[in-house]
N, CA, C and O of each residue as an XYZ file, in Angstrom:
740
protein
N     112.062     78.860     90.756
C     111.662     78.551     92.101
C     110.268     78.602     92.370
O     109.655     79.626     92.066
N     109.639     77.579     92.934
C     108.187     77.585     93.222
C     107.866     78.133     94.548
O     106.914     78.897     94.707
N     108.657     77.750     95.524
C     108.288     78.151     96.910
C     108.443     79.697     97.004
O     109.472     80.268     96.641
N     107.371     80.329     97.507
C     107.363     81.814     97.527
C     107.980     82.406     98.852
O     108.161     81.694     99.840
N     108.282     83.707     98.820
C     108.440     84.406    100.034
C     107.047     84.569    100.526
O     106.098     84.636     99.744
N     106.915     84.634    101.830
C     105.560     84.815    102.488
C     105.571     85.961    103.542
O     106.508     86.105    104.329
N     104.532     86.728    103.515
C     104.271     87.664    104.593
C     102.861     87.481    105.038
O     101.934     87.514    104.230
N     102.680     87.277    106.383
C     101.328     87.095    106.924
C     101.084     88.197    107.991
O     101.928     88.412    108.861
N      99.947     88.878    107.918
C      99.461     89.856    108.814
C      98.615     90.811    108.211
O      98.620     90.966    106.990
N      97.795     91.551    109.062
C      96.905     92.531    108.534
C      97.649     93.594    107.793
O      98.813     93.879    108.073
N      96.948     94.192    106.821
C      97.548     95.201    105.965
C      97.246     96.614    106.586
O      96.188     97.220    106.418
N      98.295     97.049    107.311
C      98.236     98.474    107.974
C      99.613     98.938    108.028
O     100.537     98.155    107.804
N      99.826    100.262    108.333
C     101.118    100.903    108.235
C     102.141    100.256    109.215
O     103.307    100.119    108.845
N     101.754     99.867    110.419
C     102.678     99.332    111.340
C     103.401     98.021    110.852
O     104.453     97.613    111.345
N     102.746     97.432    109.868
C     103.248     96.078    109.352
C     104.376     96.363    108.316
O     105.137     95.466    107.954
N     104.458     97.612    107.859
C     105.588     97.978    107.000
C     105.667     97.258    105.646
O     106.740     96.880    105.176
N     104.467     97.085    105.036
C     104.454     96.442    103.697
C     105.109     97.256    102.635
O     105.620     96.709    101.658
N     105.108     98.530    102.796
C     105.752     99.391    101.804
C     107.285     99.068    101.730
O     107.846     99.009    100.636
N     107.921     98.870    102.849
C     109.378     98.484    102.782
C     109.485     97.124    102.220
O     110.419     96.861    101.462
N     108.602     96.240    102.531
C     108.616     94.859    101.949
C     108.608     94.918    100.441
O     109.407     94.284     99.751
N     107.676     95.703     99.966
C     107.529     95.789     98.466
C     108.774     96.352     97.839
O     109.265     95.838     96.834
N     109.309     97.458     98.459
C     110.590     98.104     97.963
C     111.727     97.028     98.014
O     112.526     96.943     97.081
N     111.793     96.270     99.020
C     112.900     95.226     99.130
C     112.641     94.215     98.046
O     113.584     93.843     97.348
N     111.497     93.772     97.867
C     111.187     92.748     96.882
C     111.552     93.170     95.475
O     112.046     92.359     94.691
N     111.304     94.486     95.131
C     111.652     94.981     93.800
C     113.146     94.986     93.665
O     113.655     94.622     92.605
N     113.893     95.389     94.709
C     115.400     95.406     94.698
C     115.887     93.951     94.566
O     116.785     93.668     93.773
N     115.279     93.007     95.363
C     115.681     91.661     95.278
C     115.567     91.108     93.879
O     116.459     90.393     93.422
N     114.491     91.424     93.191
C     114.234     90.935     91.814
C     115.360     91.293     90.890
O     115.656     90.566     89.942
N     116.011     92.452     91.174
C     117.187     92.813     90.286
C     118.486     92.188     90.691
O     119.498     92.324     90.004
N     118.456     91.468     91.863
C     119.716     90.863     92.352
C     119.839     89.400     92.074
O     120.907     88.816     92.259
N     118.765     88.796     91.632
C     118.864     87.299     91.413
C     118.287     86.974     89.993
O     117.461     87.711     89.455
N     118.735     85.911     89.459
C     118.358     85.508     88.110
C     116.896     85.031     88.048
O     116.217     85.382     87.082
N     116.390     84.293     88.964
C     115.011     83.707     88.957
C     114.310     84.108     90.254
O     114.266     83.284     91.168
N     113.783     85.261     90.393
C     113.155     85.737     91.627
C     111.922     84.827     91.918
O     111.181     84.382     91.042
N     111.799     84.614     93.201
C     110.634     83.912     93.676
C     109.396     84.814     93.766
O     109.577     86.025     93.885
N     108.200     84.335     93.722
C     107.046     85.242     93.980
C     106.986     85.664     95.439
O     107.546     85.003     96.314
N     106.301     86.770     95.690
C     106.019     87.180     97.064
C     104.561     87.067     97.280
O     103.774     87.685     96.563
N     104.150     86.252     98.302
C     102.767     86.051     98.640
C     102.473     86.755     99.951
O     103.154     86.532    100.952
N     101.465     87.598     99.942
C     101.038     88.355    101.084
C      99.624     87.991    101.468
O      98.696     88.067    100.664
N      99.484     87.594    102.714
C      98.219     87.167    103.285
C      97.846     87.973    104.509
O      98.561     87.990    105.511
N      96.657     88.672    104.400
C      96.234     89.414    105.487
C      95.009     90.234    105.171
O      94.826     90.675    104.037
N      94.188     90.438    106.142
C      92.993     91.173    105.924
C      93.248     92.728    105.852
O      94.266     93.206    106.351
N      92.388     93.434    105.277
C      92.488     94.906    105.200
C      92.435     95.513    106.530
O      91.447     95.343    107.245
N      93.470     96.235    106.915
C      93.547     96.969    108.139
C      93.214     98.438    107.871
O      92.639     98.808    106.847
N      93.616     99.259    108.864
C      93.393    100.735    108.754
C      94.448    101.338    107.860
O      95.581    100.859    107.797
N      94.061    102.403    107.164
C      94.964    103.187    106.362
C      95.741    102.329    105.364
O      96.961    102.454    105.263
N      95.066    101.482    104.647
C      95.717    100.517    103.759
C      95.471    100.737    102.226
O      95.907     99.927    101.409
N      94.790    101.806    101.869
C      94.434    102.024    100.464
C      95.635    102.066     99.586
O      95.685    101.405     98.549
N      96.619    102.848     99.995
C      97.853    103.060     99.176
C      98.584    101.761     98.906
O      99.006    101.485     97.783
N      98.725    100.962     99.966
C      99.548     99.701     99.829
C      98.737     98.695     99.023
O      99.326     97.858     98.339
N      97.421     98.741     99.077
C      96.616     97.793     98.274
C      96.767     98.248     96.824
O      96.802     97.384     95.949
N      96.858     99.522     96.511
C      97.112     99.924     95.207
C      98.420     99.427     94.628
O      98.524     99.060     93.458
N      99.435     99.433     95.523
C     100.758     98.863     95.102
C     100.655     97.390     94.891
O     101.242     96.867     93.944
N      99.958     96.720     95.703
C      99.762     95.278     95.497
C      99.285     95.026     94.027
O      99.849     94.241     93.264
N      98.213     95.757     93.721
C      97.574     95.661     92.372
C      98.606     95.896     91.249
O      98.740     95.131     90.294
N      99.336     97.042     91.448
C     100.184     97.470     90.441
C     101.431     96.499     90.240
O     102.073     96.519     89.189
N     101.721     95.711     91.215
C     102.851     94.750     91.142
C     102.467     93.359     90.864
O     103.303     92.461     90.959
N     101.284     93.138     90.535
C     100.822     91.721     90.281
C     101.683     91.129     89.098
O     102.100     89.975     89.188
N     101.927     91.830     88.098
C     102.712     91.307     87.010
C     104.224     91.190     87.315
O     104.986     90.696     86.483
N     104.664     91.660     88.546
C     106.099     91.488     88.898
C     106.287     90.552     90.093
O     107.247     90.635     90.858
N     105.258     89.617     90.202
C     105.541     88.641     91.171
C     104.833     88.734     92.527
O     104.971     87.827     93.347
N     104.094     89.787     92.776
C     103.459     90.054     94.045
C     102.040     89.399     93.990
O     101.294     89.698     93.058
N     101.685     88.619     94.842
C     100.388     88.026     94.974
C      99.714     88.302     96.286
O     100.173     87.813     97.319
N      98.675     89.042     96.292
C      97.961     89.363     97.550
C      96.733     88.440     97.679
O      95.873     88.406     96.799
N      96.678     87.742     98.725
C      95.563     86.737     98.957
C      94.418     87.274     99.693
O      93.332     86.697     99.670
N      94.621     88.379    100.360
C      93.526     88.863    101.279
C      93.627     88.082    102.590
O      94.634     87.456    102.921
N      92.459     88.170    103.337
C      92.352     87.381    104.570
C      92.485     85.927    104.307
O      91.852     85.432    103.374
N      93.269     85.193    105.066
C      93.364     83.715    104.955
C      92.901     83.117    106.284
O      93.434     83.434    107.347
N      91.889     82.239    106.193
C      91.469     81.643    107.466
C      92.609     80.810    108.194
O      93.521     80.269    107.570
N      92.483     80.765    109.454
C      93.530     80.058    110.298
C      93.769     78.680    109.833
O      94.914     78.227    109.858
N      92.695     77.924    109.376
C      92.905     76.576    108.963
C      93.722     76.443    107.632
O      94.229     75.370    107.302
N      93.818     77.518    106.930
C      94.536     77.469    105.677
C      96.001     77.986    105.797
O      96.780     77.838    104.855
N      96.350     78.557    106.892
C      97.690     79.073    107.097
C      98.763     77.968    107.109
O      99.837     78.182    106.546
N      98.521     76.802    107.724
C      99.600     75.774    107.689
C     100.024     75.506    106.252
O     101.227     75.382    106.024
N      99.175     75.411    105.303
C      99.577     75.159    103.927
C     100.492     76.240    103.364
O     101.439     75.955    102.631
N     100.183     77.517    103.731
C     101.010     78.618    103.346
C     102.460     78.504    103.947
O     103.472     78.603    103.253
N     102.462     78.300    105.234
C     103.725     78.232    105.950
C     104.603     77.043    105.491
O     105.826     77.139    105.383
N     103.908     75.921    105.230
C     104.593     74.686    104.822
C     105.211     74.771    103.378
O     106.146     74.052    103.023
N     104.648     75.651    102.628
C     105.047     75.747    101.206
C     106.025     76.955    101.012
O     106.638     77.106     99.955
N     106.142     77.794    102.056
C     106.950     79.007    101.828
C     108.455     78.721    101.852
O     108.900     77.859    102.609
N     109.216     79.403    101.067
C     110.579     79.378    101.100
C     111.097     80.070    102.391
O     112.009     79.584    103.060
N     110.506     81.162    102.684
C     110.775     81.845    104.034
C     109.659     82.819    104.299
O     108.959     83.249    103.381
N     109.494     83.167    105.560
C     108.582     84.195    106.021
C     109.335     85.428    106.232
O     110.407     85.430    106.838
N     108.764     86.539    105.717
C     109.285     87.852    106.000
C     108.365     88.611    106.839
O     107.219     88.819    106.438
N     108.804     89.084    108.079
C     107.971     89.889    108.939
C     108.601     91.274    109.117
O     109.458     91.459    109.981
N     108.166     92.270    108.280
C     108.937     93.557    108.252
C     108.387     94.611    109.248
O     108.706     95.791    109.107
N     107.626     94.241    110.182
C     106.829     95.206    111.030
C     107.688     96.290    111.694
O     108.865     96.092    111.992
N     107.071     97.397    111.901
C     107.573     98.462    112.728
C     107.264     98.170    114.223
O     108.081     98.459    115.098
N     106.103     97.607    114.489
C     105.630     97.232    115.830
C     104.913     95.996    115.818
O     104.171     95.716    114.877
N     105.103     95.145    116.914
C     104.341     93.917    117.010
C     104.021     93.715    118.512
O     104.800     94.082    119.392
N     102.868     93.129    118.753
C     102.562     92.681    120.102
C     103.322     91.567    120.540
O     103.924     91.553    121.614
N     103.303     90.549    119.652
C     103.967     89.201    119.872
C     104.667     88.747    118.599
O     105.872     88.504    118.664
N     104.040     88.618    117.488
C     104.630     88.122    116.284
C     104.250     86.669    116.050
O     105.093     85.820    115.760
N     102.954     86.409    116.185
C     102.515     84.960    116.144
C     102.853     84.345    114.758
O     103.205     83.166    114.721
N     102.766     85.075    113.618
C     103.182     84.461    112.343
C     104.627     83.960    112.355
O     104.935     82.986    111.668
N     105.497     84.582    113.095
C     106.878     84.209    113.098
C     106.980     82.744    113.851
O     107.678     81.825    113.422
N     106.202     82.677    114.994
C     106.238     81.357    115.693
C     105.536     80.272    114.853
O     105.988     79.128    114.820
N     104.475     80.620    114.200
C     103.748     79.645    113.384
C     104.741     79.178    112.257
O     104.922     77.978    112.052
N     105.317     80.060    111.602
C     106.260     79.677    110.500
C     107.349     78.781    110.999
O     107.665     77.757    110.394
N     107.956     79.196    112.175
C     109.055     78.459    112.690
C     108.628     76.993    113.044
O     109.423     76.058    112.948
N     107.325     76.841    113.461
C     106.783     75.495    113.712
C     106.848     74.631    112.495
O     106.865     73.406    112.621
N     106.884     75.194    111.349
C     106.997     74.376    110.116
C     108.409     74.256    109.615
O     108.648     73.722    108.532
N     109.387     74.769    110.430
C     110.735     74.778    109.993
C     111.002     75.809    108.769
O     111.940     75.644    107.989
N     110.172     76.791    108.684
C     110.333     77.746    107.623
C     111.313     78.818    108.111
O     111.140     79.361    109.202
N     112.334     79.123    107.313
C     113.213     80.185    107.648
C     112.511     81.543    107.793
O     111.531     81.820    107.102
N     113.010     82.356    108.672
C     112.373     83.616    108.931
C     113.342     84.795    108.879
O     114.450     84.791    109.416
N     112.828     85.789    108.193
C     113.530     87.114    108.085
C     112.629     88.127    108.824
O     111.451     88.191    108.472
N     113.048     88.876    109.757
C     112.205     89.744    110.439
C     112.877     91.028    110.898
O     114.071     91.039    111.199
N     112.125     92.087    110.950
C     112.625     93.376    111.436
C     113.248     93.295    112.706
O     112.801     92.517    113.549
N     114.259     94.035    112.942
C     115.015     94.045    114.214
C     114.370     94.996    115.262
O     114.857     96.089    115.554
N     113.253     94.495    115.793
C     112.586     95.215    116.805
C     112.476     94.339    118.021
O     112.430     93.119    117.866
N     112.429     94.884    119.246
C     112.561     94.022    120.402
C     111.597     92.829    120.521
O     112.004     91.731    120.901
N     110.341     93.053    120.200
C     109.405     91.989    120.256
C     109.816     90.781    119.357
O     109.780     89.626    119.781
N     110.204     91.107    118.106
C     110.527     89.926    117.197
C     111.878     89.401    117.517
O     112.114     88.215    117.288
N     112.806     90.194    118.039
C     114.133     89.584    118.486
C     113.880     88.669    119.626
O     114.492     87.602    119.671
N     112.989     89.011    120.598
C     112.672     88.136    121.744
C     112.062     86.799    121.307
O     112.394     85.743    121.845
N     111.172     86.872    120.328
C     110.519     85.729    119.831
C     111.399     84.810    118.960
O     111.408     83.586    119.091
N     112.154     85.506    118.042
C     112.812     84.709    116.940
C     114.231     84.394    117.165
O     114.707     83.392    116.632
N     114.960     85.173    117.920
C     116.435     84.945    118.086
C     116.575     83.653    118.864
O     115.827     83.396    119.806
N     117.544     82.842    118.458
C     118.557     82.981    117.453
C     118.309     82.273    116.152
O     119.232     81.879    115.440
N     117.026     82.121    115.859
C     116.542     81.325    114.763
C     116.331     82.158    113.432
O     116.146     81.586    112.358
N     116.367     83.475    113.549
C     115.991     84.279    112.318
C     117.093     85.193    111.879
O     118.052     85.402    112.621
N     116.987     85.741    110.703
C     117.916     86.781    110.268
C     117.136     88.060    110.422
O     115.958     88.124    110.069
N     117.810     89.121    110.969
C     117.164     90.382    111.230
C     117.662     91.505    110.344
O     118.802     91.491    109.881
N     116.785     92.490    110.113
C     117.073     93.604    109.254
C     116.438     94.894    109.907
O     115.386     94.801    110.539
N     117.048     96.016    109.757
C     116.410     97.234    110.289
C     115.091     97.535    109.463
O     115.117     97.510    108.232
N     113.999     97.804    110.137
C     112.795     98.011    109.392
C     112.701     99.120    108.439
O     111.818     99.210    107.586
N     113.737    100.036    108.639
C     113.743    101.258    107.748
C     114.638    101.044    106.543
O     114.895    101.964    105.767
N     115.137     99.734    106.393
C     116.137     99.504    105.367
C     115.727     98.344    104.343
O     116.147     97.193    104.461
N     114.901     98.747    103.368
C     114.570     97.762    102.404
C     115.717     97.136    101.653
O     115.669     95.989    101.206
N     116.800     97.981    101.529
C     117.996     97.436    100.826
C     118.595     96.257    101.636
O     118.978     95.235    101.067
N     118.662     96.418    102.923
C     119.301     95.359    103.753
C     118.347     94.113    103.668
O     118.857     92.997    103.572
N     117.051     94.253    103.697
C     116.237     93.112    103.572
C     116.440     92.451    102.161
O     116.481     91.225    102.061
N     116.571     93.299    101.044
C     116.759     92.673     99.766
C     118.061     91.831     99.735
O     118.130     90.750     99.150
N     119.076     92.399    100.402
C     120.387     91.698    100.417
C     120.247     90.326    101.126
O     120.831     89.344    100.668
N     119.481     90.250    102.237
C     119.264     89.054    102.931
C     118.472     88.078    102.121
O     118.732     86.876    102.171
N     117.498     88.568    101.364
C     116.684     87.678    100.462
C     117.617     87.101     99.384
O     117.535     85.910     99.084
N     118.450     87.875     98.831
C     119.405     87.359     97.758
C     120.367     86.408     98.403
O     120.722     85.402     97.788
N     120.808     86.669     99.607
C     121.762     85.788    100.340
C     121.156     84.408    100.490
O     121.826     83.408    100.233
N     119.830     84.330    100.925
C     119.210     83.058    101.175
C     119.133     82.348     99.783
O     119.287     81.129     99.715
N     118.911     83.052     98.759
C     118.801     82.362     97.387
C     120.043     81.682     97.024
O     120.028     80.637     96.373
N     121.226     82.299     97.467
C     122.529     81.818     97.065
C     123.139     80.881     98.006
O     124.207     80.343     97.712
N     122.515     80.626     99.182
C     123.196     79.855    100.205
C     122.273     78.786    100.794
O     121.637     79.010    101.823
N     122.200     77.555    100.098
C     121.340     76.549    100.594
C     121.692     76.035    102.007
O     120.837     75.572    102.762
N     122.962     76.138    102.310
C     123.344     75.696    103.723
C     122.764     76.585    104.752
O     122.412     76.131    105.841
N     122.649     77.875    104.437
C     122.078     78.821    105.399
C     120.667     78.576    105.517
O     120.141     78.617    106.630
N     119.926     78.296    104.364
C     118.514     77.967    104.457
C     118.313     76.729    105.320
O     117.408     76.729    106.154
N     119.092     75.692    105.167
C     118.932     74.435    105.979
C     119.194     74.760    107.391
O     118.441     74.309    108.254
N     120.225     75.527    107.710
C     120.448     75.947    109.102
C     119.366     76.739    109.728
O     118.976     76.483    110.867
N     118.844     77.752    108.966
C     117.725     78.515    109.526
C     116.456     77.684    109.722
O     115.709     77.886    110.680
N     116.225     76.745    108.795
C     115.078     75.801    108.936
C     115.218     75.022    110.255
O     114.283     74.927    111.051
N     116.417     74.474    110.450
C     116.604     73.672    111.678
C     116.510     74.545    112.963
O     115.927     74.145    113.970
N     117.084     75.696    112.879
C     116.970     76.626    114.068
C     115.550     77.109    114.341
O     115.150     77.316    115.486
N     114.761     77.292    113.195
C     113.363     77.676    113.372
C     112.577     76.643    114.090
O     111.855     76.900    115.053
N     112.753     75.421    113.562
C     112.040     74.315    114.228
C     112.419     74.120    115.730
O     111.558     73.856    116.569
N     113.727     74.260    116.032
C     114.091     74.192    117.371
C     113.545     75.312    118.237
O     113.173     75.086    119.388
N     113.496     76.486    117.703
C     113.059     77.644    118.511
C     111.555     77.541    118.686
O     111.063     77.936    119.743
N     110.800     77.049    117.743
C     109.448     76.912    117.859
C     108.995     76.025    119.046
O     107.928     76.205    119.633
N     109.877     75.064    119.353
C     109.669     74.146    120.526
C     109.537     74.838    121.838
O     109.027     74.277    122.808
N     110.016     76.114    121.872
C     109.958     76.839    123.160
C     108.560     77.443    123.371
O     108.233     77.944    124.447
N     107.770     77.380    122.333
C     106.404     77.971    122.418
C     105.281     76.773    122.230
O     105.230     76.024    121.255
N     104.470     76.753    123.265
C     103.358     75.811    123.234
C     102.283     76.229    124.274
O     102.579     76.883    125.274
N     101.093     75.844    124.005
C     100.006     76.171    124.960
C     100.256     75.477    126.295
O      99.930     76.034    127.343
N     100.828     74.271    126.278
C     101.110     73.508    127.460
C     102.150     74.300    128.287
O     101.949     74.500    129.485
N     103.209     74.733    127.689
C     104.233     75.485    128.477
C     103.670     76.764    129.003
O     103.936     77.135    130.147
N     102.857     77.487    128.159
C     102.250     78.736    128.640
C     101.367     78.492    129.798
O     101.419     79.268    130.752
N     100.496     77.405    129.803
C      99.586     77.083    130.857
C     100.406     76.715    132.120
O     100.073     77.170    133.214
N     101.466     75.903    131.982
C     102.265     75.493    133.126
C     102.974     76.730    133.777
O     103.092     76.794    135.001
N     103.439     77.698    132.957
C     103.994     78.899    133.466
C     102.968     79.741    134.235
O     103.284     80.293    135.288
N     101.771     79.836    133.723
C     100.720     80.542    134.372
C     100.338     79.946    135.679
O     100.205     80.656    136.676
N     100.155     78.627    135.699
C      99.880     77.908    136.989
C     100.974     78.154    137.971
O     100.683     78.439    139.133
N     102.264     78.057    137.563
C     103.401     78.277    138.453
C     103.350     79.654    139.079
O     103.594     79.838    140.271
N     103.027     80.603    138.237
C     102.961     82.001    138.676
C     101.895     82.208    139.695
O     102.119     82.801    140.751
N     100.713     81.709    139.367
C      99.620     81.840    140.343
C      99.840     81.126    141.630
O      99.456     81.604    142.697
N     100.446     80.005    141.538
C     100.766     79.137    142.773
C     101.739     80.019    143.616
O     101.533     80.186    144.818
N     102.813     80.586    142.964
C     103.807     81.354    143.680
C     103.065     82.572    144.433
O     103.331     82.861    145.599
N     102.156     83.225    143.694
C     101.467     84.364    144.253
C     100.643     83.936    145.391
O     100.649     84.636    146.404
N      99.921     82.846    145.339
C      99.054     82.303    146.429
C      99.903     81.934    147.641
O      99.464     82.066    148.783
N     101.092     81.481    147.385
C     101.923     81.074    148.493
C     102.732     82.166    149.109
O     103.176     82.012    150.247
N     102.939     83.201    148.469
C     103.796     84.343    149.016
C     103.109     85.577    149.388
O     103.636     86.356    150.183
N     101.951     85.809    148.858
C     101.244     87.072    149.149
C     100.256     86.801    150.244
O      99.432     85.904    150.062
N     100.255     87.503    151.396
C      99.278     87.223    152.453
C      97.835     87.616    151.924
O      97.726     88.497    151.072
N      96.843     87.024    152.383
C      95.449     87.295    152.002
C      95.102     88.696    152.478
O      95.629     89.158    153.490
N      94.205     89.385    151.745
C      93.699     90.645    152.123
C      92.572     90.472    153.154
O      91.671     89.667    152.917
N      92.582     91.179    154.270
C      91.470     91.080    155.269
C      90.949     92.373    155.707
O      90.032     92.424    156.527
């Protein structure tokens, strides 16, 4: 399989790359032809140990790209088999929305932010359970119908997010405030 698993985001503890690597190693033992894992993201805080693991796992399918400019991300999303977002904490989860915009299936940690952004288009796993993530990865490998369904749902869900819709909601909010709140004097 040529299309890789993809993870996009800065390299720091809250992104939970350690669990991703553990899951990937388990997944490699569950399937006959494991896909590579591509990780794109700049160095964040407290990332020395995870960078050492990236280096140590190069010969086992892990490819760390470092920081990838925004203009190069569409190519990564478009070529990925699926995006994996294993974060402990997220402010929004922009890579999830970006990947869904390409119809890329998404696996993400079951945290409130990502559930709000990605449900019902993604498969969720507990961020503390690399084994659960590995099982989902193997399941996608074995179920092309599920991959197709997730791809369709991802593209549909991404339609809920756009700058035009965000701007329209902001204008409506401010209009409501201006019409209902008396002026200060």
